[in-house]
C-alpha positions as CSV (number, residue, x, y, z in Angstrom):
1,Q,0.0,0.0,0.0
2,V,1.4,3.3,-1.1
3,Q,1.3,6.2,1.4
4,L,2.5,9.8,1.1
5,V,2.2,11.6,4.4
6,E,2.7,15.4,4.4
7,S,3.5,17.4,7.4
8,G,4.7,20.9,8.4
9,G,1.9,23.1,7.2
10,G,0.4,25.8,9.3
11,L,-0.2,29.5,9.7
12,V,2.8,31.9,9.1
13,Q,3.1,35.6,8.8
14,P,4.2,37.2,5.5
15,G,8.0,37.0,5.2
16,G,8.1,33.9,7.3
17,S,9.3,30.4,6.6
18,L,8.0,26.9,6.7
19,R,9.4,23.5,5.8
20,L,7.0,20.8,4.5
21,S,7.9,17.1,4.6
22,C,6.5,14.2,2.7
23,A,7.3,10.7,3.9
24,A,6.7,8.0,1.4
25,S,6.1,4.3,1.9
26,G,5.2,1.4,-0.3
27,I,7.3,2.6,-3.3
28,T,10.9,2.3,-4.4
29,F,11.4,5.9,-3.5
30,N,14.7,6.5,-5.3
31,M,13.0,5.5,-8.6
32,Y,10.4,8.2,-8.4
33,A,10.4,11.8,-9.3
34,M,8.8,13.8,-6.4
35,A,7.0,17.1,-6.5
36,W,5.0,19.6,-4.6
37,Y,1.8,20.9,-6.1
38,R,-0.5,23.5,-4.6
39,Q,-4.1,24.4,-4.9
40,A,-5.7,27.7,-3.7
41,P,-9.4,28.1,-3.4
42,G,-11.0,28.5,-6.8
43,N,-7.8,27.6,-8.6
44,Q,-6.5,24.5,-10.3
45,R,-3.8,22.4,-8.7
46,A,-0.5,23.6,-10.1
47,L,3.2,22.5,-9.8
48,A,5.2,24.4,-7.2
49,A,8.5,22.4,-7.3
50,A,9.8,19.1,-8.6
51,I,12.9,17.0,-8.2
52,T,13.9,14.0,-10.3
53,S,15.2,10.7,-9.1
54,G,18.6,12.0,-10.1
55,G,18.2,15.2,-8.1
56,S,17.5,17.8,-10.8
57,T,15.0,20.4,-9.7
58,N,12.4,22.6,-11.4
59,Y,10.3,25.4,-9.9
60,A,7.3,27.5,-10.8
61,D,8.4,31.1,-11.7
62,S,6.3,32.4,-8.8
63,V,8.4,30.5,-6.2
64,K,11.9,30.6,-7.7
65,G,14.5,32.0,-5.3
66,R,12.1,31.5,-2.3
67,F,11.4,27.7,-2.3
68,T,13.8,24.8,-2.3
69,I,12.9,21.2,-2.9
70,S,15.2,18.4,-1.7
71,R,15.0,14.7,-1.1
72,D,16.6,12.2,1.3
73,N,16.5,8.8,-0.3
74,A,17.7,7.1,2.9
75,K,14.6,8.5,4.7
76,N,12.2,8.2,1.8
77,T,11.3,11.8,2.3
78,V,11.0,14.9,0.2
79,Y,11.1,18.4,1.6
80,L,10.0,21.8,0.6
81,Q,11.7,24.7,2.3
82,M,9.6,27.8,1.8
83,S,11.0,31.2,2.7
84,N,9.9,34.8,2.3
85,L,6.3,33.6,2.2
86,K,3.6,35.7,0.7
87,P,-0.2,35.7,1.1
88,E,-0.5,34.4,-2.4
89,D,1.4,31.2,-1.3
90,T,-1.7,30.3,0.7
91,A,-2.9,26.9,-0.5
92,V,-3.2,23.3,0.2
93,Y,0.1,21.7,-0.7
94,Y,0.1,18.2,-2.1
95,C,3.0,15.7,-2.4
96,N,3.2,13.8,-5.6
97,A,5.3,10.7,-6.5
98,H,5.7,10.0,-10.2
99,Y,7.2,7.0,-11.9
100,S,7.7,6.9,-15.7
101,G,8.7,3.6,-17.1
102,I,8.8,2.1,-20.6
103,T,5.4,0.5,-20.3
104,R,3.6,2.4,-17.7
105,Q,3.4,5.6,-15.6
106,L,2.3,5.8,-12.0
107,D,1.2,8.7,-9.9
108,Y,0.5,8.8,-6.2
109,W,-0.7,11.7,-4.1
110,G,-0.7,12.7,-0.4
111,Q,-3.7,14.0,1.4
112,G,-2.5,17.6,1.4
113,T,-1.4,20.0,4.1
114,Q,-2.7,23.6,4.5
115,V,-0.3,26.5,4.3
116,T,-1.8,29.9,5.3
117,V,0.2,33.1,5.0
118,S,-1.5,35.9,6.8
119,S,-0.8,38.6,9.3
């Protein structure tokens, strides 16, 4: 059974920082690309940051220079360090695990963690 369990969300003031964690189980973690998506009320879910199995990273323009995604394959965990947070970063943040093979693709999602940026 695959599980992605997010933690670390909460309420933070503008300019503050948070670190999200996503612990994975039931998958061969080092074979999966991992990503953080976010969804604000009334908006579609959108990619915030991604990291390949090899460690290459990709960021949405809106978070470049403020967010850092990283992974610890020994702990089967992916992190999102968020700094200089803005009210527009308020959203539910979802962890995604993606496997792309020759014959199939697999996607798994966490349950989401709320991040609220407000004074």
